[in-house]
Structure formats: structure tokens, C-alpha cells
C-alpha positions, 0 to 999 in steps of 0.5 A: 383080807376076807376069811372064808365062811367055814374058817375062823380067825386061825385061817386067812384065805386071801382069795377064797375059792370054794371050787378049789381042788386042793387047799394049801395051808401055809405056816409062818416063820417065827414072828411072822403072820398070815400076811407073808402069804397074802399074794401067793394066790396070784402065782399059784394055779387056780385049782389051789386055795391058799389058806394062811395060818394066823397064829395067836398074838398077831393079825386077827388073833392079836389079843390071844397069848402066843404059844411058847411050846409046840405040842399044845400049839399043834394040838390046837391046830389039829382041832381047829383044822380037822373039819376043813380037811374035807378035800385034798390038802397040802402044807407049806411051812418056812422055818418054825412053820416047817416044824409046825407043819411036820408035827401037825401032819404026824398028829393028824395021821395019828388022831384022825388018819388024815395025811397031806397030799404033799408036805413042803418044808422050807428053811428048816433042818430036819426034826431029828437033827438037834439044834447045836446053838444056845437058846436065845428066847430067854436072853436079856432084851438087848442081847435078844434084839442083837440076835434078831439083827443077826438073823436078818428076819426082823425089819430094820424099821421095826428093830429101831422102833422101841414102842413097836418092839415092846409089842413084838418082843413077847411074840418073838420070844414065844416063837423062839421058845416053841423052837428051842424047847422042842424035843423030837420023838421017833415016828414012822415016816410019813407016807406023803411026798416031802419037798424041802427048800433051802437058801444057798446063802443061808448061814442058819441051815445047811443043805445037809440038814435040809436033805435029812428030811428025806428020812421023814417020808416013805414016799418021794423026796426032792430038795431044791436049793434057791438063791438067798439067805434064810429068808429066800422065800421072799427073795426067790418067791417066784422060783419057790412058787413055780416048784410048789405049783409043779408038785401040786399039779402033778399030785392033783 
């Protein structure tokens, strides 16, 4: 996939669109890469340029060590992205990506007085709700892999390939450490609309915990529960993108 000329290895644009009215920056879930969003442009309005975030440790950034704490990751993202926020922009993040996109929006507001047109968060409880589950990022390998199987987000073929798993495990451990060491600090609500998505069969994140995102905006809020488990963004992708399209077009 080509990069747009004014971006770097952090941002992959499957279909560069210099005439786009708005950029949609997309943040992956734990263990995910920019590849998740490679076909999103096909099902979003032509006025939207999809800009998928490539986190260190994967894709074009495979030689870089992954971050294992949220704050330095978000600070680096703000520095990387700020020069490319010269037109309206929106954020979409699923699971870990939802938390990253929220904290990034807060940091951009604080440091640069920049705010997304819209924040789309998916499959992630609101940040003010503490995780009740014990952390898994430091578990022994066998138990960590057992938890990955239970979460159902890692392809079976990968779980069964020992050689690939040895490459992939440090990325997954780092991503889970980002989530499990996060501590929310009280902030004023964002003044951009927030749209939150959840999976109707998601055993990890309840509807109530997603509804609680409403507290993080002083603008409009909407909640959309879609068919599927924690990874409904794949199984219900067309419904998800229809909603994103509608919200973005209303804004632009």
C-alpha cells in the first residue's frame, strides 16, 4: 500500500486522496496493524481519506520496538501527526485503538488546541471505568496464549505456528501492557461528537460500559450496538462503515 508523500511510516493511506475534505485516522486493536483498514476506503465516501496508523513493531515499523505504556505512545503520535492535521480530521479506534484515539484527542486539545471533527470509539469501555480483570501481559507464555485463544482475536493459524508466535508475542505483550497499566486522569469533556460502537455478543465489554463514553463529550453522543463478538468490526463491517459515513457526511 502506498504512503502519501507528506506522511511517514506511522501513517498508511491505502488510497491517497489529496482532495479529501476530511481525514479519518484509524487506530488498531491490540496486536493489529494498519492492514485492518486496507479496504475501508472502498466503502466510505470519496470525500474521506482513510489514514491507518501503523504502530511500532508491525508493518513498515516492524524493526521498531513496540510501546508498552500509553503516555509516551500518545505523545509520539501527537508529534508525528500534528503537521498532517491541516484539514478537518476524525479518529476511529477499536479496543486498544479506542483508548489511544481518546487520549490522543485530549493531548492534541491541550498542546495544540486541535480537536477532531468526530471521535469514533469501538469495542472499548469508557476510560473512566477501571478494568476489573487481572492483567495478562506478564503471564507465562502458555497461560498468555491461552488467554489469547479465549479472546478470539488472534487467528488460529497464527496461534498454532510456534515460529510466528515467537515473533508476535512481544508485540501482543506490549499492547496489553499499554492497556493494563493505563490510569485514567479526570479531564474536561471533549467538545467533539462521540459515536461509540459495541458488539451485541461481546463478552469483554458491556453495553453499559460503552454507553459511559457519553460522559467524555459536551457535544452529541450516540451508541450503536452491532451483531458480533469483540471483533464485530470485521463481521459487521458494512454496518459500522455505513454509520461512520453518515456521521462524517453530516459533519462535513
